[in-house]
C-alpha positions as CSV (number, residue, x, y, z in Angstrom):
1,M,16.3,1.4,26.2
2,K,14.2,1.2,23.0
3,N,10.9,1.6,25.0
4,K,12.3,4.7,26.8
5,I,13.1,6.2,23.4
6,L,9.5,5.5,22.1
7,V,8.1,7.1,25.3
8,L,10.4,10.1,24.7
9,L,9.1,10.4,21.1
10,I,5.6,10.6,22.4
11,I,6.5,13.3,24.9
12,V,8.3,15.3,22.1
13,F,5.3,14.9,19.8
14,S,2.9,15.8,22.6
15,T,4.9,19.0,23.4
16,H,5.2,19.8,19.6
17,I,1.3,19.6,19.3
18,S,0.8,21.5,22.5
19,N,3.1,24.3,21.3
20,A,1.6,24.3,17.8
21,Q,-2.0,24.5,19.3
22,K,-3.5,23.0,16.1
23,L,-5.4,19.8,15.8
24,D,-6.8,17.7,18.6
25,S,-6.6,13.9,18.2
26,N,-10.0,13.5,19.7
27,N,-11.5,14.9,16.5
28,F,-10.4,11.7,14.7
29,H,-11.8,9.3,17.3
30,T,-15.3,7.8,17.3
31,H,-16.3,6.3,20.6
32,R,-19.1,3.7,20.2
33,G,-20.2,1.8,23.3
34,S,-17.4,1.8,25.8
35,L,-14.2,0.1,26.9
36,K,-15.7,-0.6,30.4
37,N,-15.2,-4.4,30.3
38,S,-11.5,-4.2,29.6
39,F,-11.1,-1.4,32.2
40,L,-12.9,-3.5,34.9
41,K,-10.9,-6.6,33.9
42,F,-7.6,-4.7,34.3
43,E,-8.5,-2.7,37.4
44,K,-10.4,-5.4,39.4
45,D,-9.0,-8.8,38.3
46,K,-5.4,-7.5,37.9
47,K,-5.0,-9.6,34.9
48,G,-5.7,-8.9,31.2
49,R,-4.9,-10.1,27.7
50,V,-4.4,-7.5,25.0
51,A,-3.9,-8.5,21.4
52,F,-2.7,-6.5,18.4
53,L,-3.8,-7.8,15.1
54,G,-2.6,-6.3,11.8
55,G,0.1,-6.2,9.2
56,S,3.8,-4.9,9.1
57,I,2.9,-1.7,10.9
58,T,1.6,-3.7,13.8
59,Y,4.4,-6.2,13.6
60,N,7.2,-3.6,13.7
61,T,8.3,-2.0,17.0
62,G,6.9,1.4,17.7
63,W,3.4,2.4,18.6
64,R,2.4,-1.1,19.9
65,D,5.3,-1.0,22.4
66,S,4.3,2.5,23.6
67,V,0.7,1.4,24.1
68,C,1.8,-1.6,26.1
69,N,4.0,0.6,28.2
70,Y,1.1,3.0,28.7
71,L,-1.2,0.1,29.8
72,Q,1.4,-1.2,32.3
73,Q,1.7,2.3,33.8
74,K,-2.1,2.9,33.9
75,F,-2.6,-0.4,35.6
76,P,0.6,-1.0,37.5
77,E,-0.7,-3.9,39.5
78,T,-2.0,-5.7,36.5
79,E,-0.4,-8.8,35.0
80,F,-0.7,-8.3,31.3
81,D,-0.4,-10.9,28.5
82,F,0.4,-8.9,25.3
83,I,-0.3,-10.8,22.1
84,A,1.7,-9.4,19.1
85,A,-0.2,-10.8,16.2
86,G,1.0,-8.5,13.4
87,I,2.4,-10.2,10.3
88,P,3.7,-8.2,7.3
89,S,1.5,-8.1,4.3
90,M,-1.5,-9.5,6.1
91,G,-4.9,-7.8,5.9
92,S,-8.3,-8.8,7.2
93,T,-8.7,-12.1,5.3
94,P,-5.5,-13.6,6.7
95,G,-6.4,-12.1,10.0
96,A,-9.8,-13.9,10.1
97,F,-8.3,-17.3,9.2
98,R,-5.3,-17.1,11.4
99,F,-7.3,-15.6,14.4
100,E,-7.4,-18.9,16.3
101,R,-3.7,-19.6,16.0
102,D,-2.2,-16.1,16.5
103,V,-4.7,-14.2,18.6
104,L,-6.5,-16.8,20.8
105,K,-3.3,-18.9,21.3
106,N,-3.3,-18.2,25.0
107,G,-7.0,-17.9,25.5
108,K,-9.7,-15.3,25.2
109,V,-8.8,-11.7,24.7
110,D,-10.0,-8.7,26.8
111,L,-8.9,-5.9,24.5
112,L,-8.3,-6.2,20.7
113,F,-6.6,-3.7,18.5
114,E,-7.3,-4.4,14.8
115,E,-5.8,-2.8,11.7
116,A,-6.3,-3.9,8.2
117,A,-7.1,-0.7,6.2
118,V,-3.6,-0.4,4.7
119,N,-3.2,-4.1,3.5
120,D,-6.9,-4.5,2.5
121,D,-6.4,-1.6,0.1
122,T,-2.8,-2.4,-1.2
123,N,-3.6,-6.0,-1.6
124,R,-6.8,-5.2,-3.6
125,R,-9.1,-7.3,-1.6
126,K,-12.7,-7.2,-2.9
127,P,-15.4,-5.3,-0.9
128,E,-17.4,-8.5,-0.2
129,E,-14.3,-10.3,1.1
130,I,-13.3,-7.3,3.3
131,T,-16.7,-7.2,5.0
132,R,-16.7,-11.0,5.5
133,A,-13.2,-10.9,7.0
134,M,-13.6,-7.9,9.3
135,E,-16.9,-9.0,10.8
136,G,-15.5,-12.5,10.9
137,I,-12.7,-11.3,13.2
138,V,-15.3,-9.4,15.4
139,R,-17.5,-12.4,15.7
140,H,-14.7,-14.8,16.4
141,A,-13.4,-12.6,19.2
142,K,-16.9,-12.1,20.6
143,N,-17.9,-15.7,20.4
144,E,-14.8,-16.6,22.4
145,N,-15.3,-13.7,24.9
146,P,-18.6,-11.8,24.7
147,A,-17.0,-9.1,27.0
148,C,-14.1,-8.5,24.6
149,D,-13.5,-4.8,23.8
150,I,-12.4,-4.1,20.2
151,I,-10.9,-1.0,18.6
152,F,-10.5,-0.6,14.8
153,M,-7.6,1.6,13.6
154,Y,-7.1,3.0,10.1
155,F,-3.5,3.6,9.4
156,V,-2.2,6.0,6.7
157,D,-0.8,5.6,3.3
158,S,-0.3,8.0,0.4
159,G,-3.4,6.7,-1.5
160,K,-5.7,7.5,1.5
161,M,-4.1,10.9,1.8
162,E,-4.8,11.8,-1.8
163,E,-8.4,10.6,-1.5
164,Y,-9.0,12.6,1.7
165,R,-7.5,15.8,0.0
166,N,-10.0,15.2,-2.8
167,K,-12.9,15.0,-0.3
168,I,-13.3,11.3,-0.8
169,V,-13.5,8.8,2.1
170,P,-11.4,5.8,1.1
171,E,-13.6,2.8,0.2
172,V,-11.7,0.4,2.6
173,I,-12.4,2.8,5.4
174,K,-16.2,2.9,4.5
175,L,-16.3,-0.9,4.6
176,H,-14.5,-1.2,7.9
177,K,-16.7,1.6,9.3
178,A,-19.8,-0.2,8.3
179,V,-18.7,-3.2,10.4
180,A,-17.7,-1.0,13.3
181,V,-21.2,0.7,13.2
182,H,-23.0,-2.7,13.1
183,Y,-21.1,-4.1,16.0
184,N,-20.8,-0.8,18.0
185,I,-17.0,-0.7,17.8
186,S,-14.9,2.4,18.4
187,T,-12.5,3.6,15.7
188,I,-9.4,5.6,15.4
189,N,-8.8,7.3,12.0
190,L,-5.1,7.8,11.9
191,A,-5.2,8.1,8.1
192,K,-7.3,11.4,8.4
193,E,-5.5,12.6,11.4
194,V,-2.0,12.3,9.7
195,T,-3.3,13.9,6.5
196,D,-4.9,16.8,8.3
197,R,-1.9,17.4,10.5
198,I,0.4,17.5,7.6
199,D,-1.9,19.9,5.7
200,A,-2.0,22.1,8.8
201,G,1.8,22.4,8.6
202,E,2.6,20.4,11.9
203,F,5.0,18.1,10.1
204,D,5.6,16.7,6.6
205,W,5.3,13.3,5.0
206,E,8.7,12.9,3.3
207,N,11.0,14.1,6.1
208,D,9.1,13.4,9.3
209,F,6.5,10.6,8.8
210,V,8.5,9.1,5.9
211,N,6.1,6.6,4.4
212,L,3.4,4.1,5.3
213,H,5.9,2.4,7.6
214,P,6.3,5.3,10.0
215,S,9.6,6.7,11.2
216,P,10.1,6.8,14.9
217,F,8.5,10.2,14.8
218,G,5.6,8.7,13.0
219,Q,5.3,6.0,15.5
220,G,5.0,8.7,18.1
221,V,2.2,10.2,16.1
222,Y,0.3,7.0,16.2
223,S,1.0,6.3,19.9
224,Y,0.0,9.8,21.0
225,S,-3.4,9.5,19.3
226,I,-4.1,5.9,20.5
227,I,-3.2,6.7,24.1
228,A,-5.3,9.9,23.9
229,F,-8.2,7.7,22.8
230,L,-7.7,5.3,25.7
231,E,-7.4,8.2,28.2
232,T,-10.7,9.7,27.0
233,A,-12.5,6.3,27.1
234,W,-11.3,5.7,30.7
235,K,-11.0,9.2,32.2
236,S,-14.1,9.1,34.3
237,G,-14.0,5.5,35.4
238,F,-17.3,3.6,35.6
239,V,-20.0,3.7,38.2
240,D,-21.4,0.3,37.3
241,D,-18.7,-2.1,38.1
242,K,-20.3,-5.1,36.4
243,I,-19.0,-6.6,33.1
244,A,-21.5,-6.0,30.3
245,F,-22.3,-8.9,28.1
246,V,-23.9,-7.6,24.9
247,E,-25.7,-9.9,22.5
248,I,-23.9,-10.3,19.2
249,P,-26.1,-9.0,16.4
250,K,-26.9,-11.0,13.3
251,P,-24.1,-10.8,10.7
252,I,-24.1,-8.3,7.9
253,D,-23.2,-11.2,5.6
254,N,-24.1,-14.8,6.5
255,A,-20.8,-15.9,4.9
256,A,-18.7,-14.0,7.3
257,Y,-15.4,-15.7,8.2
258,D,-16.3,-16.1,11.9
259,N,-14.7,-19.5,12.6
260,G,-11.5,-19.4,10.5
261,T,-9.2,-22.3,10.7
262,L,-5.7,-23.1,9.4
263,V,-4.7,-26.7,8.6
264,E,-1.1,-27.7,7.7
265,P,-1.0,-30.1,4.8
266,N,-0.4,-33.8,5.5
267,L,0.4,-35.9,2.4
268,R,-0.2,-39.5,3.6
269,K,0.9,-41.2,0.4
270,K,3.0,-40.2,-2.6
271,I,1.1,-38.4,-5.3
272,K,2.6,-37.7,-8.7
273,G,3.6,-34.1,-9.1
274,W,3.4,-33.3,-5.4
275,E,6.0,-33.6,-2.6
276,M,5.8,-33.1,1.2
277,V,9.0,-31.1,2.0
278,E,9.5,-31.1,5.8
279,N,12.1,-28.4,5.9
280,W,11.4,-26.3,2.9
281,K,14.0,-23.7,1.7
282,P,13.4,-21.3,-1.3
283,K,15.3,-22.0,-4.5
284,Y,15.9,-18.3,-5.3
285,D,17.7,-15.7,-3.3
286,V,14.9,-13.3,-2.6
287,G,13.1,-12.2,0.5
288,T,11.3,-14.6,2.8
289,R,8.9,-14.2,5.8
290,A,8.9,-15.9,9.1
291,N,6.9,-19.2,9.3
292,Y,7.3,-19.6,5.5
293,T,10.7,-21.1,5.3
294,D,12.3,-24.0,7.2
295,V,8.8,-25.4,7.7
296,P,6.7,-28.2,6.2
297,M,5.4,-27.4,2.7
298,L,3.5,-29.3,0.2
299,V,5.0,-28.5,-3.1
300,G,3.5,-29.1,-6.5
301,E,5.8,-28.6,-9.4
302,Y,4.3,-29.9,-12.7
303,P,1.0,-31.1,-14.0
304,G,0.2,-34.4,-12.3
305,K,-2.3,-35.9,-10.0
306,V,-5.0,-34.2,-7.9
307,I,-4.6,-33.5,-4.2
308,K,-7.7,-33.3,-2.1
309,F,-8.7,-31.4,1.1
310,H,-11.8,-32.4,2.9
311,F,-13.5,-29.8,5.1
312,E,-16.8,-28.9,6.7
313,G,-17.8,-25.2,6.5
314,N,-18.7,-22.4,4.0
315,A,-15.3,-21.1,2.7
316,V,-11.9,-22.6,1.7
317,G,-8.5,-21.4,0.4
318,I,-4.8,-21.9,0.5
319,A,-1.9,-20.0,2.0
320,V,1.2,-20.2,-0.1
321,A,4.7,-18.8,-0.5
322,A,4.3,-17.0,-3.8
323,G,7.8,-16.5,-5.0
324,P,9.6,-16.0,-8.4
325,D,8.6,-19.5,-9.5
326,A,5.0,-19.3,-8.4
327,G,2.8,-21.2,-10.9
328,I,-1.0,-21.6,-11.7
329,I,-3.3,-24.1,-10.1
330,E,-6.6,-25.5,-11.2
331,Y,-9.2,-26.3,-8.6
332,S,-12.6,-27.7,-8.2
333,I,-15.1,-27.8,-5.2
334,D,-17.3,-30.9,-5.0
335,N,-16.6,-31.9,-8.6
336,S,-17.7,-28.6,-10.0
337,D,-16.1,-27.2,-13.2
338,W,-12.4,-26.5,-12.9
339,K,-11.2,-23.0,-12.3
340,T,-7.7,-21.5,-12.4
341,Q,-5.8,-19.4,-9.9
342,D,-2.5,-17.7,-10.7
343,L,-0.3,-17.8,-7.6
344,F,2.2,-15.2,-9.0
345,S,1.8,-11.8,-7.3
346,K,3.2,-8.3,-8.2
347,W,5.6,-8.8,-5.4
348,S,6.8,-12.4,-6.3
349,K,9.9,-11.4,-8.2
350,K,11.5,-10.1,-5.0
351,L,9.7,-12.0,-2.2
352,Y,8.2,-15.4,-1.4
353,L,5.1,-13.6,-0.3
354,P,2.8,-15.3,2.2
355,W,-0.5,-15.0,0.3
356,Y,-4.0,-16.2,1.1
357,Y,-6.0,-17.2,-1.9
358,T,-9.6,-17.7,-1.0
359,L,-10.9,-20.2,-3.6
360,A,-14.6,-20.4,-2.6
361,T,-16.9,-18.6,-0.3
362,G,-20.6,-18.6,0.4
363,L,-20.8,-22.4,0.2
364,K,-23.5,-24.3,2.0
365,N,-22.3,-25.0,5.6
366,K,-21.7,-28.7,5.1
367,K,-19.0,-31.2,4.2
368,H,-17.1,-30.4,1.0
369,T,-14.0,-31.6,-1.0
370,L,-11.5,-29.2,-2.6
371,Q,-9.4,-30.7,-5.4
372,I,-6.2,-29.0,-6.7
373,R,-3.9,-29.8,-9.6
374,M,-1.1,-27.9,-11.3
375,A,-1.9,-26.2,-14.6
376,E,0.3,-26.5,-17.7
377,D,0.4,-22.8,-18.2
378,R,2.3,-20.3,-16.0
379,N,2.5,-16.5,-15.6
380,Q,4.8,-15.0,-18.2
381,E,6.8,-13.2,-15.5
382,S,7.2,-16.4,-13.5
383,V,10.4,-18.5,-13.8
384,G,8.7,-21.7,-12.8
385,N,5.4,-23.4,-12.1
386,K,5.2,-24.2,-8.4
387,C,2.6,-24.3,-5.7
388,V,4.4,-24.0,-2.3
389,L,1.5,-24.6,0.1
390,R,1.8,-23.8,3.8
391,Y,-1.8,-24.1,4.9
392,F,-5.2,-25.0,3.8
393,Y,-7.7,-22.7,5.4
394,Y,-11.5,-22.8,5.8
395,N,-14.4,-21.3,7.7
396,A,-15.5,-24.1,10.0
397,K,-19.0,-25.1,10.7
398,D,-20.3,-24.1,14.1
C-alpha cells in the first residue's frame, strides 16, 4: 500500500508540473559518460544490484522506494538486489569507511546512488576530508566492479537554498562536483531544482516540501526528478551491447579513503579505565540509533591506562556513541605527541549520536599504532567523561 501511495505522489507531482508548464527537471541533471553498463546488466543478464548510500533522507521511506519500483517496472524480468545503505547523520566520511560492510555486503554493485551533500555540510566536514571521502567511495566501488555506474545527488536544505538565491554555489556541492567531473560521474542537483521550483511558485517550502526531511510530496519531487534522469539516460538504448570497462584515473588526493574498513573493538585483557560491554545500553534516556545500542562497546570512563589499535594503512579513526556523557580522549599515533579530541557534539544532549572522528589522515601507507586514553578534562556541557567506542576504522593498505 505504501509503495502505491508513493507512485501516486509521483503521478500527482508530474501532473502538477505538466499543468504548471514551468521548470524541466532535465535542466538540473548533468549526464557524464553513460549508464550503459547498468542498463545492459539489467536488460541482458536479468540480474542487478543497486545500492543507495546516504544519510537519513536515503534511510527513510520515500524516493528510494519509488526508484526501486520504477526499476522493477522498467526491467520486469530482472531479479534485483536493492541495498538500502542509508543511515541517519552519515555523510561521506562514514560512507567511505562503512562501504565494505554496508554497500558491498552482498557483492559488487552495478548501480550506486550516492548522497552526502546535506550531512557533509551540516556536520561541518572539512573540504580535504570531503574530497578524500567522496573519491574514496568512488574508487572503492570501481575497484570492486570497474563497470559500476554511479550517480551523485545533492539534496536540498535551507542553507543551500539561501546560497543559491544569493548566486552562490554551495561549497559542498563544488567539492562533490569536482570529484564527479574527475571520475566522469553524472549528477542530479535536487538542491537547485527544489529552490528554483519554489521560487517559480510551483510549491512552497513550509507547507509542501516541509524541511530537509521531505514530506510525501517532497519525496515525490525527488522521485520524479531521479526517474526523469534515468529515463533520459536510457531512452535510446545502446547500439553497442558490450560492457565498458574504463580505467580508473589517478586520485585527486593520494590520501583518498578508497579502502575503508571497520573493526569492532576486542579487549583481550582487562585494562584499567576501560571495559568491554557486550550488550551496551545508554545510561540516559535520550535518542539512540540502530547498531549503536544493545551491541558490543568498548567503554572508557575515567583517566587510566592506554588502549592500542594496530593497523596498516594511511588513515585511522573511531566511531562512537556521542551522548550526554561524552568525554574527551587523548590520542597518539606511533608515539607522536598526544592530541585531544572532544567527543561531545552539538547533538549530544538529545542523542547518542553515531559519530566518526578521523584522528589521522595522510599517513605513510604502512603499519601504525593508535593509542587512546581518557583525558581528565571534559566538555562543560557534558554530564560525564565517557568514550563509548563502537568501531575503530582505517583506510587499509592495498
